[in-house]
C-alpha positions in Angstrom: 0.0 0.0 0.0 1.3 3.4 -0.8 1.0 6.4 1.5 -2.5 8.0 1.8 -2.8 11.4 0.0 -2.9 14.3 2.4 -6.7 15.0 2.2 -9.5 15.3 4.7 -12.1 13.4 2.6 -12.0 10.7 -0.1 -14.7 9.8 -2.5 -15.8 6.1 -2.8 -14.0 5.6 -6.1 -10.7 6.8 -4.6 -11.2 4.6 -1.5 -12.0 1.6 -3.7 -8.7 2.2 -5.6 -6.7 2.7 -2.4 -8.1 -0.3 -0.6 -8.1 -2.5 -3.7 -11.7 -3.6 -3.8 -14.8 -2.6 -5.8 -17.1 0.1 -4.5 -19.9 -2.4 -3.8 -17.6 -4.2 -1.4 -17.0 -0.9 0.5 -20.7 -0.4 0.8 -21.1 -3.9 2.2 -18.3 -3.3 4.7 -20.0 -0.1 5.8 -22.9 -2.2 7.1 -20.7 -4.9 8.6 -18.2 -2.7 10.3 -20.5 0.2 11.3 -19.0 2.9 9.1 -21.0 6.0 8.3 -19.2 8.1 5.7 -20.5 11.6 5.3 -22.4 12.6 2.2 -21.7 15.4 -0.2 -24.5 17.7 -1.3 -24.8 15.4 -4.4 -25.2 12.3 -2.2 -21.7 11.0 -2.9 -20.0 9.1 0.0 -17.1 11.0 1.6 -14.8 8.9 3.7 -12.6 10.5 6.4 -9.0 9.5 6.6 -9.6 7.4 9.7 -12.3 5.4 7.9 -9.9 4.7 5.0 -7.3 3.5 7.5 -9.9 1.2 9.1 -11.0 -0.1 5.6 -7.4 -0.9 4.8 -7.1 -2.8 8.1 -10.4 -4.7 7.2 -9.0 -5.7 3.9 -5.8 -6.9 5.5 -7.7 -9.0 8.0 -10.1 -10.5 5.4 -7.9 -10.9 2.4 -4.4 -11.4 3.7 -4.9 -12.9 7.2 -8.0 -15.0 6.3 -10.3 -13.7 9.0 -14.1 -14.1 8.6 -16.3 -10.9 8.9 -17.1 -11.8 12.5 -13.5 -12.5 13.3 -12.4 -9.2 11.7 -15.0 -7.3 13.7 -13.7 -8.9 16.9 -10.1 -8.2 16.0 -10.9 -4.5 15.3 -12.8 -4.2 18.6 -9.9 -5.7 20.5 -7.3 -3.6 18.9 -9.4 -0.5 19.7 -9.6 -1.7 23.4 -13.3 -2.2 23.1 -15.3 -5.2 24.2 -16.1 -7.4 21.2 -19.5 -6.7 19.7 -22.3 -9.0 20.9 -24.5 -10.5 18.2 -27.7 -8.6 17.8 -30.8 -10.7 18.4 -33.3 -7.9 17.9 -34.9 -8.7 21.3 -34.1 -7.2 24.7 -32.8 -9.6 27.3 -35.6 -8.6 29.7 -38.2 -9.5 27.1 -36.6 -12.9 26.7 -36.5 -13.5 30.5 -40.2 -12.5 30.7 -41.2 -14.8 27.9 -39.2 -17.7 29.5 -41.0 -17.1 32.8 -44.4 -17.2 31.1 -43.5 -20.4 29.2 -42.5 -22.1 32.4 -45.8 -21.0 34.0 -47.8 -22.4 31.0 -45.8 -25.6 31.1 -46.6 -26.1 34.8 -50.3 -25.5 34.1 -50.3 -28.1 31.2 -48.5 -30.7 33.4 -51.0 -30.1 36.1 -54.0 -30.4 33.7 -52.5 -33.6 32.2 -52.2 -35.0 35.7 -55.8 -34.2 36.5 -57.0 -35.9 33.2 -55.0 -39.1 34.0 -56.2 -39.2 37.7 
């Protein structure tokens, strides 16, 4: 990789060339690695220098070191001193605990009813 040009913002085509991947790959990585490039008035993605550096690291992890997307996410979080991201389930833990409590209660009622029907 050559040195990054001394610029504040990079357009998606420039970043794709610098990183060595197609623009659609960058757009996919945005979703997987929680990147939010700014937008120009024309709607063009504008990546900050730190985002380009992160994308270069993502490419290294995925293409050179053989990490999976999840593994690369974890490696990036660890190198930043963060806790690794937890998988999103789309449900709050309290809601799951409440549902489990209700299921246990219903199961107990069914077992009791089955016992009454047998006896």
